[in-house]
KEMIZA-963846 format. One record per residue (C-alpha): chain; residue number from 1; x, y, z. Coordinates in steps of 0.2 Angstrom, whole numbers, plus 5000, padded with zeros to 4 digits. Each point is the difference from the previous one (the first is absolute). Example, Ala and Ser with C-alpha at 12.3 -4.5 7.8 and 13.67 -1.06 7.14 Angstrom:
BEGIN
{node A,1,{5062,4978,5039}}
{node A,2,{5006,5017,4997}}
//
This chain:
BEGIN
{node A,1,{4879,4911,4930}}
{node A,2,{5001,5013,4986}}
{node A,3,{5015,5001,4988}}
{node A,4,{5014,5012,5004}}
{node A,5,{4997,5017,4990}}
{node A,6,{5018,5001,4994}}
{node A,7,{5003,5012,4986}}
{node A,8,{5001,4993,4982}}
{node A,9,{5018,4995,4996}}
{node A,10,{5005,4998,5019}}
{node A,11,{5014,4987,5002}}
{node A,12,{4989,4989,5009}}
{node A,13,{4987,4999,4986}}
{node A,14,{5009,5004,4984}}
{node A,15,{5001,4987,4986}}
{node A,16,{5018,5005,4996}}
{node A,17,{5011,4986,5007}}
{node A,18,{5015,5011,5001}}
{node A,19,{4991,5012,5012}}
{node A,20,{4989,4988,5009}}
{node A,21,{5004,4997,5019}}
{node A,22,{4985,4989,5004}}
{node A,23,{5011,4984,5000}}
{node A,24,{5015,5008,5007}}
{node A,25,{5008,4991,5015}}
{node A,26,{4995,5014,5012}}
{node A,27,{4982,5001,4995}}
{node A,28,{4998,4982,5000}}
{node A,29,{5006,4998,5017}}
{node A,30,{4990,5014,5007}}
{node A,31,{4985,4992,4993}}
{node A,32,{5004,4984,5009}}
{node A,33,{5006,4990,4985}}
{node A,34,{5017,4991,4996}}
{node A,35,{5012,5012,4990}}
{node A,36,{5013,4994,4988}}
{node A,37,{5013,5006,5012}}
{node A,38,{5000,5007,5017}}
{node A,39,{4996,5019,5000}}
{node A,40,{5011,5012,5009}}
{node A,41,{5001,5019,5002}}
{node A,42,{5007,5011,5013}}
{node A,43,{4993,5015,5009}}
{node A,44,{5012,5014,4997}}
{node A,45,{5008,4991,4986}}
{node A,46,{5000,5016,4990}}
{node A,47,{5011,5012,5011}}
{node A,48,{5016,5003,5009}}
{node A,49,{5008,4983,4999}}
{node A,50,{5002,5002,4981}}
{node A,51,{5015,5011,4994}}
{node A,52,{4990,5004,4984}}
{node A,53,{4986,5007,5011}}
{node A,54,{5012,5011,5010}}
{node A,55,{5007,5006,4984}}
{node A,56,{4983,5004,4992}}
{node A,57,{4994,5009,5015}}
{node A,58,{5015,5011,5003}}
{node A,59,{4994,5018,5003}}
{node A,60,{4982,4996,4999}}
{node A,61,{4989,4999,5016}}
{node A,62,{4990,4984,5004}}
{node A,63,{4983,5007,4998}}
{node A,64,{5005,5009,4984}}
{node A,65,{5007,4984,4993}}
{node A,66,{4983,4992,5003}}
{node A,67,{4991,5013,4990}}
{node A,68,{5011,4999,4985}}
{node A,69,{4992,4986,4990}}
{node A,70,{5015,4996,4989}}
{node A,71,{5011,4999,5015}}
{node A,72,{4988,4991,5012}}
{node A,73,{4997,4987,4986}}
{node A,74,{5019,4997,4997}}
{node A,75,{5003,4998,5019}}
{node A,76,{4986,4987,5000}}
{node A,77,{5008,4990,4986}}
{node A,78,{5018,5000,5007}}
{node A,79,{4998,4986,5012}}
{node A,80,{4989,4989,4988}}
{node A,81,{5015,5001,4987}}
{node A,82,{5013,4997,5013}}
{node A,83,{4992,4986,5011}}
{node A,84,{4988,4992,4989}}
{node A,85,{4986,5002,5013}}
{node A,86,{4982,4995,4995}}
{node A,87,{4993,5017,5002}}
{node A,88,{5004,5018,5001}}
{node A,89,{4994,5011,5014}}
{node A,90,{4995,5017,4995}}
{node A,91,{5013,5012,5006}}
{node A,92,{4991,5013,5011}}
{node A,93,{4997,5005,5018}}
{node A,94,{4985,4998,5012}}
{node A,95,{5000,5019,5002}}
{node A,96,{4998,5004,4982}}
{node A,97,{4981,5002,5001}}
{node A,98,{5003,5013,5013}}
{node A,99,{5012,5010,4988}}
{node A,100,{4988,4997,4985}}
{node A,101,{4986,5007,5011}}
{node A,102,{5011,5015,5004}}
{node A,103,{5003,4996,5018}}
{node A,104,{5017,5006,5005}}
{node A,105,{5011,4985,5002}}
{node A,106,{5018,4996,4996}}
{node A,107,{5012,4985,5003}}
{node A,108,{5014,5007,5011}}
{node A,109,{5016,4989,4998}}
{node A,110,{5004,4990,5016}}
{node A,111,{4982,5004,5007}}
{node A,112,{4987,4995,4988}}
{node A,113,{4983,5008,4995}}
{node A,114,{4998,5017,5009}}
{node A,115,{4984,5011,4998}}
{node A,116,{5000,5019,5000}}
{node A,117,{4987,4999,5014}}
{node A,118,{4993,4985,5009}}
{node A,119,{4981,4996,4998}}
{node A,120,{4993,4999,5018}}
{node A,121,{4983,5009,5001}}
{node A,122,{4984,4998,4992}}
{node A,123,{5003,5017,4991}}
{node A,124,{5016,4993,4994}}
{node A,125,{4991,4985,4992}}
{node A,126,{4986,5011,4993}}
{node A,127,{5013,5010,4991}}
{node A,128,{5009,4986,4991}}
{node A,129,{4998,5001,4981}}
{node A,130,{4994,4984,4990}}
{node A,131,{5010,4992,4987}}
{node A,132,{4994,5004,4982}}
{node A,133,{5000,4989,4985}}
{node A,134,{5011,5013,4991}}
{node A,135,{5013,4999,5014}}
{node A,136,{5003,4981,4998}}
{node A,137,{5005,5002,4981}}
{node A,138,{5019,4999,5004}}
{node A,139,{4996,4983,5009}}
{node A,140,{4990,4993,4986}}
{node A,141,{5013,5005,4987}}
{node A,142,{5014,4992,5010}}
{node A,143,{4990,4984,5001}}
{node A,144,{4996,5000,4982}}
{node A,145,{5019,5002,4996}}
{node A,146,{5005,4987,5011}}
{node A,147,{4987,4987,4995}}
{node A,148,{5005,5003,4982}}
{node A,149,{5018,4995,5004}}
{node A,150,{4995,4985,5012}}
{node A,151,{4991,4990,4987}}
{node A,152,{4993,4985,5008}}
{node A,153,{5008,5003,5017}}
{node A,154,{4987,5008,5011}}
{node A,155,{5001,5017,5009}}
{node A,156,{4995,5001,5018}}
{node A,157,{4991,5016,5005}}
{node A,158,{5000,5006,5018}}
{node A,159,{4994,5012,5012}}
{node A,160,{5002,5004,5019}}
{node A,161,{4986,4993,5011}}
{node A,162,{4989,5013,5008}}
{node A,163,{5007,4998,5017}}
{node A,164,{5018,5001,4995}}
{node A,165,{4996,5016,4989}}
{node A,166,{4990,5008,5014}}
{node A,167,{5013,4996,5013}}
{node A,168,{5013,5010,4990}}
{node A,169,{4988,5014,4999}}
{node A,170,{4996,5001,5018}}
{node A,171,{5018,4998,5006}}
{node A,172,{5006,5011,4986}}
{node A,173,{5015,4989,4998}}
{node A,174,{5005,4982,5003}}
{node A,175,{4997,4993,5018}}
{node A,176,{5006,4985,5010}}
{node A,177,{4984,4997,5010}}
{node A,178,{4986,5010,4990}}
{node A,179,{4993,5007,5016}}
{node A,180,{4992,5015,4992}}
{node A,181,{4988,4990,4988}}
{node A,182,{4997,4987,5013}}
{node A,183,{4994,5013,5013}}
{node A,184,{4990,5009,4987}}
{node A,185,{4990,4984,4996}}
{node A,186,{4994,5000,5018}}
{node A,187,{5000,5018,5005}}
{node A,188,{4993,5007,4984}}
{node A,189,{4992,4985,4990}}
{node A,190,{4990,5012,4989}}
{node A,191,{5016,5009,4995}}
{node A,192,{5009,4984,4998}}
{node A,193,{4987,4992,4989}}
{node A,194,{4999,5016,4989}}
{node A,195,{5019,4999,4998}}
{node A,196,{5001,4982,4996}}
{node A,197,{4985,5001,4988}}
{node A,198,{5010,5014,4991}}
{node A,199,{5015,4988,4999}}
{node A,200,{4990,4986,4994}}
{node A,201,{4993,5010,4986}}
{node A,202,{5017,5006,4995}}
{node A,203,{5008,4983,5001}}
{node A,204,{4986,4991,4991}}
{node A,205,{5000,5014,4986}}
{node A,206,{5019,4998,4999}}
{node A,207,{5000,4981,4998}}
{node A,208,{4986,5001,4988}}
{node A,209,{5009,5011,4988}}
{node A,210,{5014,4988,5000}}
{node A,211,{4989,4985,4996}}
{node A,212,{4990,5009,4987}}
{node A,213,{5016,5005,4991}}
{node A,214,{5006,4982,5000}}
{node A,215,{5006,4993,5017}}
{node A,216,{4996,4982,5001}}
{node A,217,{5000,4999,5019}}
{node A,218,{4998,5012,5014}}
{node A,219,{5008,5001,5018}}
{node A,220,{4994,5010,5015}}
{node A,221,{5014,5003,5012}}
{node A,222,{4996,5002,5018}}
{node A,223,{5017,5003,5006}}
{node A,224,{4995,5006,5018}}
{node A,225,{4985,4988,5003}}
{node A,226,{5010,4989,5011}}
{node A,227,{5000,5014,5014}}
{node A,228,{4981,4997,5002}}
{node A,229,{4990,4987,5010}}
{node A,230,{4988,4989,4991}}
{node A,231,{4986,5009,5008}}
{node A,232,{5006,5017,4995}}
{node A,233,{5003,4993,4982}}
{node A,234,{4983,4993,4998}}
{node A,235,{4991,5016,5007}}
{node A,236,{5011,5014,4994}}
{node A,237,{5010,4994,4985}}
{node A,238,{4992,4985,4991}}
{node A,239,{4985,5009,4994}}
{node A,240,{5011,5013,4991}}
{node A,241,{5012,4987,4992}}
{node A,242,{4984,4992,4994}}
{node A,243,{4994,5016,4993}}
{node A,244,{5017,5002,4990}}
{node A,245,{4998,4983,4993}}
{node A,246,{4982,5003,4996}}
{node A,247,{5006,5013,4988}}
{node A,248,{5008,4987,4989}}
{node A,249,{4988,4985,5004}}
{node A,250,{4992,5001,4983}}
{node A,251,{5017,4997,4992}}
{node A,252,{5004,4986,5011}}
{node A,253,{4993,4982,5003}}
{node A,254,{5005,4983,4994}}
{node A,255,{5003,5006,4982}}
{node A,256,{5006,5017,5004}}
{node A,257,{5014,5009,5009}}
{node A,258,{5006,4991,5016}}
{node A,259,{5001,5011,5015}}
{node A,260,{5014,4997,5013}}
{node A,261,{4999,5007,5018}}
{node A,262,{5017,5002,5009}}
{node A,263,{5005,5007,5016}}
{node A,264,{5015,4999,5012}}
{node A,265,{4998,4993,5018}}
{node A,266,{4982,4994,4995}}
{node A,267,{5001,4982,5005}}
{node A,268,{4985,5002,5012}}
{node A,269,{4989,5008,4987}}
{node A,270,{5002,4990,4984}}
{node A,271,{4982,4994,4999}}
{node A,272,{4994,5017,5003}}
{node A,273,{5011,5007,4986}}
{node A,274,{4994,4986,4988}}
{node A,275,{4982,5005,5004}}
{node A,276,{5003,5018,4996}}
{node A,277,{4998,4994,4982}}
{node A,278,{5017,4992,4995}}
{node A,279,{5001,4985,4989}}
{node A,280,{5018,4996,5007}}
{node A,281,{5009,5005,5015}}
{node A,282,{5019,5005,5002}}
{node A,283,{5008,4994,5016}}
{node A,284,{5016,5008,5007}}
{node A,285,{5015,4991,5006}}
{node A,286,{4994,4997,5018}}
{node A,287,{4987,4986,4997}}
{node A,288,{5004,4984,4991}}
{node A,289,{4988,4998,4985}}
{node A,290,{4993,4983,5005}}
{node A,291,{4995,5008,5016}}
{node A,292,{4992,5015,4991}}
{node A,293,{4991,4988,4989}}
{node A,294,{4994,4991,5016}}
{node A,295,{4993,5016,5008}}
{node A,296,{4991,5005,4984}}
{node A,297,{4993,4983,4998}}
{node A,298,{4994,4999,5018}}
{node A,299,{4992,5017,4999}}
{node A,300,{4989,5001,4984}}
{node A,301,{4991,5016,4996}}
{node A,302,{4982,5004,4998}}
{node A,303,{5001,4995,4982}}
{node A,304,{5007,4983,5005}}
{node A,305,{5017,5003,4994}}
{node A,306,{5014,4993,5010}}
{node A,307,{5016,4996,4992}}
{node A,308,{5006,5012,4986}}
{node A,309,{5016,5001,4990}}
{node A,310,{5015,5007,5010}}
{node A,311,{5014,5011,4996}}
{node A,312,{5017,5000,5009}}
{node A,313,{5010,4999,5010}}
{node A,314,{5019,4999,4998}}
{node A,315,{5008,5009,5015}}
{node A,316,{5009,5015,4992}}
{node A,317,{5014,4998,5014}}
{node A,318,{5005,4984,4993}}
{node A,319,{5005,5008,4983}}
{node A,320,{5017,5003,5008}}
{node A,321,{5001,4984,5010}}
{node A,322,{5010,4990,4988}}
{node A,323,{4994,4990,4985}}
{node A,324,{4998,4983,5010}}
{node A,325,{4990,5008,5013}}
{node A,326,{4989,5010,4988}}
{node A,327,{4997,4985,4988}}
{node A,328,{4994,4989,5015}}
{node A,329,{4989,5014,5005}}
{node A,330,{4993,5003,4983}}
{node A,331,{4996,4981,4998}}
{node A,332,{4992,5000,5017}}
{node A,333,{4989,5014,4995}}
{node A,334,{4995,4991,4984}}
{node A,335,{4996,4985,5010}}
{node A,336,{4989,5009,5012}}
{node A,337,{4991,5010,4987}}
{node A,338,{4996,4984,4990}}
{node A,339,{4985,4997,5012}}
{node A,340,{4991,5015,4994}}
{node A,341,{4988,5000,4984}}
{node A,342,{5013,5011,4991}}
{node A,343,{5017,5007,5005}}
{node A,344,{5010,5015,4994}}
{node A,345,{5017,5001,5006}}
{node A,346,{5005,5017,5007}}
{node A,347,{5010,5008,5015}}
{node A,348,{4991,5002,5016}}
{node A,349,{5003,5018,4998}}
{node A,350,{5009,5011,4987}}
{node A,351,{5018,4998,4993}}
{node A,352,{5012,5009,5012}}
{node A,353,{5009,5014,4990}}
{node A,354,{5017,4993,5003}}
{node A,355,{4996,4983,4993}}
{node A,356,{5012,4992,4987}}
{node A,357,{4989,4999,4984}}
{node A,358,{5009,4984,4995}}
{node A,359,{4993,4991,5015}}
{node A,360,{4982,5004,4995}}
{node A,361,{5004,4994,4982}}
{node A,362,{5007,4984,5008}}
{node A,363,{4984,4998,5011}}
{node A,364,{4989,5002,4985}}
{node A,365,{5010,4986,4990}}
{node A,366,{4998,4989,5015}}
{node A,367,{4982,5002,5002}}
{node A,368,{4997,4997,4981}}
{node A,369,{5010,4984,5001}}
{node A,370,{4988,4992,5013}}
{node A,371,{4986,4992,4990}}
{node A,372,{4983,5007,5005}}
//
């Protein structure tokens, strides 16, 4: 296997011990090693649960805040300072590639991403503009600013997986059942493949920009993949997720950037998600980690991989269940995850906006108190 082609001075290859992330707890666990402490970070750790975030965002729209490098960097850093988590997750949104490509989209409060016009025909897909290197400069600058402040704490870059991104584009807004994209897969497969290919290029390009600028790990979010059957995922989705991962494959590998694949409601497709190109798999709160490990081990991919490091999967609902209940649950997740080659603690989905941040800090302290 060829060595990862990371830029000189990247945190994973730098000789500067104050900036190196290669031996951090997160990277060690994602590479299947034993870290010096159990790593933990939370999806949506940067956001509405923090009063300092709400104050900083006042009067600024979500997408605009993602595209102001100094602001996006500060928001990314806030939970690292407050909670002592083992990684920052780059503050952005999965529809930012659409905005950067000048596709009309906005985040409507109380609704979510809404497109000016859904993408539902072959002509609509053909008219989509491509991301350019120049358009991604605000993302690179925000990452550079963040990495400079994080020092030896790694930054995780992320992108929306092609299915989830394309699903928003077809529906034009959030959907509970994703009937539109699921219908398109079968009724108009050529149109679907063209749209999903566009989304894969956009997501891969977006993720690559973050990694080249200094992110030490990458995560592909497939928020809506749980709405798919295994057959539909394998035929209509996995090739496009693989294409997104392929755009950063030369930066990955055993000594490169670990790549995490996460989705919600994806218990039945975890091996297929791994086989799209991930080096680690995120598991939501619905499936115990020891069972996820068993399923992955029992279903090795064409490359012979079975078990891989896991990420997850504290139930977000239990953050408000009282400390005794939450502590027992967290310890159970730690025990279940111990069977995997590596384990990064996280929630089985994102931090709810009404979460008491002091509870998250206490969870981090608990996790760090348990010997790896």
